[in-house]
C-alpha positions in Angstrom: 0.0 0.0 0.0 1.3 3.5 -0.9 -1.4 5.3 1.0 -3.0 4.7 4.4 -6.5 4.5 3.0 -8.8 1.5 2.9 -12.2 0.9 1.3 -14.9 -0.1 3.7 -16.3 -3.5 2.4 -19.8 -2.1 1.9 -22.3 -4.8 1.1 -23.8 -4.5 -2.4 -21.7 -1.5 -3.5 -18.1 -2.5 -2.9 -17.7 -5.0 -5.7 -14.6 -6.3 -7.4 -14.1 -3.3 -9.7 -14.3 -0.8 -6.9 -11.9 -2.8 -4.7 -9.5 -3.2 -7.6 -9.5 0.5 -8.3 -8.8 1.4 -4.7 -5.9 -1.0 -4.6 -4.6 0.2 -8.0 -4.6 3.7 -6.5 -2.4 2.6 -3.7 -4.9 1.9 -0.9 -6.5 -1.3 0.3 -9.6 -2.3 -1.7 -12.0 -4.6 0.0 -15.0 -6.4 -1.4 -18.2 -6.4 0.6 -19.1 -10.0 1.5 -22.1 -11.8 0.3 -23.2 -15.3 -0.7 -21.2 -17.6 -2.9 -22.7 -16.3 -6.1 -21.7 -12.8 -5.3 -18.2 -13.8 -4.2 -17.7 -15.9 -7.4 -18.7 -12.9 -9.5 -16.8 -10.1 -7.7 -13.7 -11.7 -6.2 -12.2 -12.9 -9.5 -12.3 -9.2 -10.7 -10.0 -7.9 -8.0 -7.9 -11.1 -7.7 -7.0 -10.8 -11.3 -6.0 -7.2 -11.1 -2.2 -7.6 -10.5 -0.3 -8.3 -7.3 -1.7 -5.4 -5.2 -3.1 -6.2 -1.8 -6.9 -6.6 -1.5 -9.4 -8.0 0.9 -12.9 -9.1 1.6 -15.2 -8.2 4.5 -18.0 -10.1 6.2 -20.9 -9.3 8.6 -19.8 -11.7 11.3 -23.3 -12.3 12.7 -24.6 -13.4 9.3 -21.7 -15.2 7.6 -20.9 -19.0 7.8 -17.6 -20.6 8.0 -18.2 -22.3 4.6 -18.5 -18.9 2.9 -15.4 -17.5 4.6 -13.4 -20.5 3.6 -14.7 -20.2 0.0 -13.6 -16.5 -0.1 -10.2 -17.5 1.1 -9.7 -19.8 -1.9 -9.3 -16.6 -4.0 -6.3 -15.6 -2.0 -7.2 -12.3 -0.4 -4.5 -10.4 1.5 -6.9 -9.6 4.3 -10.3 -10.6 5.7 -12.3 -8.1 7.7 -14.9 -9.2 10.3 -17.5 -6.8 11.6 -20.6 -6.8 13.9 -20.7 -9.9 15.9 -18.4 -12.5 17.5 -15.3 -13.0 15.2 -13.9 -15.8 17.3 -15.3 -18.7 15.2 -13.5 -17.5 12.0 -10.1 -16.4 13.3 -8.3 -19.7 13.0 -9.2 -20.4 9.4 -8.3 -16.9 8.3 -4.9 -17.0 10.1 -4.1 -20.4 8.7 -4.8 -19.2 5.2 -2.2 -16.5 5.7 -4.5 -13.6 5.3 -4.3 -10.6 7.6 -7.1 -10.6 10.2 -8.9 -7.2 10.4 -11.6 -6.8 13.1 -13.9 -3.8 13.2 -14.9 -2.7 16.7 -17.6 -0.3 17.9 -16.9 -0.2 21.6 -14.0 -1.0 24.0 -15.3 -4.5 24.9 -15.1 -5.4 21.2 -11.6 -3.8 21.0 -10.3 -5.9 23.9 -11.7 -9.0 22.3 -10.0 -8.1 19.0 -6.6 -7.7 20.7 -7.1 -11.0 22.6 -8.0 -12.8 19.3 -4.7 -11.7 17.7 -6.1 -9.2 15.1 -3.5 -7.9 12.7 -5.4 -4.6 12.3 -8.3 -3.1 14.3 -10.9 -0.8 12.7 -12.3 1.7 15.3 -15.7 2.8 13.9 -17.3 6.0 15.2 -21.0 6.6 15.2 -20.7 9.1 12.3 -20.3 6.1 9.9 -22.9 5.4 7.3 -24.7 2.0 7.4 -24.6 0.0 10.6 -22.8 0.9 13.8 -23.1 0.9 17.6 -26.4 1.9 19.0 -24.6 3.4 22.0 -21.1 4.0 20.6 -18.8 7.0 20.5 -18.0 9.4 17.8 -14.7 8.9 15.9 -12.8 11.8 17.5 -12.9 10.4 21.1 -13.1 6.7 20.2 -10.0 6.3 18.0 -7.3 7.4 20.4 -8.7 5.2 23.2 -8.6 2.2 20.9 -5.1 3.1 19.7 -3.9 3.2 23.4 -5.7 -0.1 24.1 -4.3 -1.9 21.0 -0.7 -1.1 21.7 1.4 -2.2 18.7 -1.6 -3.4 16.7 -2.3 -0.8 14.0 -5.7 0.9 14.1 -7.7 2.2 11.2 -10.3 4.9 11.9 -13.8 4.8 10.3 -16.8 7.0 10.5 -17.4 10.4 8.9 -14.1 10.5 6.9 -14.8 11.9 3.5 -11.7 14.0 2.5 -8.0 14.2 3.1 -8.5 16.5 6.2 -10.4 13.6 7.8 -7.5 11.3 7.0 -5.0 13.7 8.4 -7.1 14.1 11.6 -7.2 10.4 12.4 -3.5 10.1 11.6 -2.9 12.8 14.2 -5.0 10.8 16.7 -2.6 7.9 16.3 -4.4 5.8 13.7 -2.4 4.1 11.1 -4.9 5.0 8.4 -8.5 5.5 7.5 -11.3 3.2 6.3 -13.6 5.2 4.1 -17.1 4.1 3.0 -19.6 6.7 1.9 -17.1 8.7 -0.1 -16.3 5.7 -2.2 -20.0 5.1 -3.0 -19.8 8.2 -5.2 -17.2 6.8 -7.6 -17.3 5.5 -11.1 -16.7 1.9 -10.1 -19.1 1.6 -7.2 -22.1 -0.7 -7.7 -24.6 2.0 -6.7 -27.8 3.2 -8.4 -27.3 6.6 -10.0 -30.2 8.0 -7.9 -28.3 7.0 -4.8 -25.1 8.6 -6.0 -27.0 11.8 -6.8 -28.6 11.7 -3.3 -25.1 11.5 -1.7 -23.7 14.3 -3.9 -26.7 16.6 -3.4 -27.5 15.7 0.3 -26.1 16.9 3.6 -24.8 15.0 6.6 -27.4 16.6 8.8 -30.0 14.8 6.7 -28.9 11.4 8.1 -30.4 9.5 11.0 -29.4 6.5 13.0 -32.4 4.1 13.6 -33.6 0.5 13.6 -36.9 1.3 11.8 -35.7 0.4 8.3 -34.2 -2.9 9.6 -37.5 -3.9 11.1 -39.7 -3.1 8.1 -37.2 -4.8 5.8 -37.2 -7.9 8.0 -33.4 -7.7 8.5 -32.1 -9.7 11.4 -29.4 -7.3 12.5 -28.4 -7.7 16.2 -30.1 -5.1 18.4 -26.9 -3.5 19.6 -26.4 -2.1 16.1 -28.4 0.7 14.4 -28.1 2.0 10.8 -27.4 5.5 9.6 -29.3 6.4 6.5 -30.7 9.4 4.7 -34.2 10.4 5.6 -36.9 8.0 4.6 -40.8 8.1 4.7 -40.9 5.1 7.0 -38.5 6.8 9.5 -41.0 9.6 9.7 -43.9 7.3 10.0 -42.5 5.0 12.8 -39.9 7.1 14.6 -40.4 6.5 18.4 -42.8 3.6 17.8 -40.2 0.9 17.2 -41.8 -1.5 19.7 -45.1 -1.2 18.0 -43.5 -1.7 14.6 -41.9 -5.0 15.7 -45.4 -6.4 16.4 -47.0 -5.1 13.2 -46.5 -7.5 10.2 -48.8 -5.3 8.1 -46.2 -2.5 8.2 -43.6 -4.9 6.7 -46.1 -5.9 4.1 -46.8 -2.2 3.3 -43.1 -1.6 3.0 -42.7 -4.3 0.4 -45.7 -3.2 -1.5 -44.4 0.4 -1.6 -41.0 -0.9 -2.9 -42.8 -2.9 -5.6 -44.9 0.1 -6.6 -41.8 2.3 -6.8 -43.1 4.6 -4.0 -39.9 4.1 -2.1 -36.4 3.0 -3.2 -35.5 -0.8 -3.0 -32.9 0.0 -0.4 -32.2 2.8 2.1 -29.5 5.2 1.3 -26.7 4.3 3.7 -24.7 7.4 4.3 -22.3 8.8 6.9 -22.3 12.3 8.4 -19.3 13.4 6.2 -21.0 13.3 2.9 -21.4 17.1 2.7 -17.9 16.9 1.4 -18.8 14.7 -1.5 -19.2 16.9 -4.6 -18.1 14.7 -7.6 -17.9 11.2 -8.9 -14.3 10.4 -9.7 -12.5 7.1 -10.4 -11.7 5.4 -7.1 -8.1 5.1 -8.0 -7.8 8.9 -8.5 -9.8 9.5 -5.3 -7.3 7.5 -3.2 -4.4 9.7 -4.5 -6.4 12.9 -4.0 -7.3 11.9 -0.4 -3.6 11.1 0.3 -2.4 14.4 -1.2 -5.0 16.4 0.7 -4.0 14.6 3.9 -0.3 15.6 3.4 -1.3 19.2 2.9 -3.4 19.2 6.0 -0.7 17.6 8.1 1.9 20.1 6.7 -0.3 23.0 7.6 -0.9 21.6 11.1 2.9 21.1 11.6 3.6 24.7 10.5 1.0 26.1 12.8 
């Protein structure tokens, strides 16, 4: 890696082409995990793109050992585990020779990651788009605490980082680099609907909200300790503060599916972090890595001179 920037393995949008472009740009590209069909389609794309490092990430609560083992057959440089108990998968990843990356959202998870022998720890703040801790900390106070706890284990910071100044900030906090998600959704190679890209480019971080409502109406089995940050949505407005009632209302879930089928609402929520005010264009991911690194150098130089 030439630059301390990684691609968050976002499910559905971080495919092989995006991961390959990030790695080609000098960062660490990671494919979002999925079923075997998805892996067999996306992993060969990045695996065939030279000798650059690349990885694959999984939702630990949802993945099976068989799927992880299948992904390892493609020879990733790293495997990232997030949201759930990573212990059942550690041995097979280490035996395959891949670097073990564990994402953590609180100090209990960070201690477990150290104890399990993680090669890299990702400290995710609550500004992050998509899923994260229901009762977590924001990136600024969380990252240095994890850095101190991890000792020699390198820490990547995640959550709300959308330009080089954010990268510089987390480097100043002691992180070894940044894991970036939402910013890479607005790139040429991302597997993202144009309407979603436009929403990210035109939207504001203050338009996001962290909630479990959309998981409930979609019938998604996410563990209760994690909520999701998305752009505003009609079902958030309809059910905010009534989550317990929503859980017991199968009609609401049926209404949601009907609305999706009729095109009243988009097929998926727009997962987006608080930093996407800073997203104004849709470049190639390889160029974006270089731009973020250059911006970070300028920011660190300015900080040093001040």
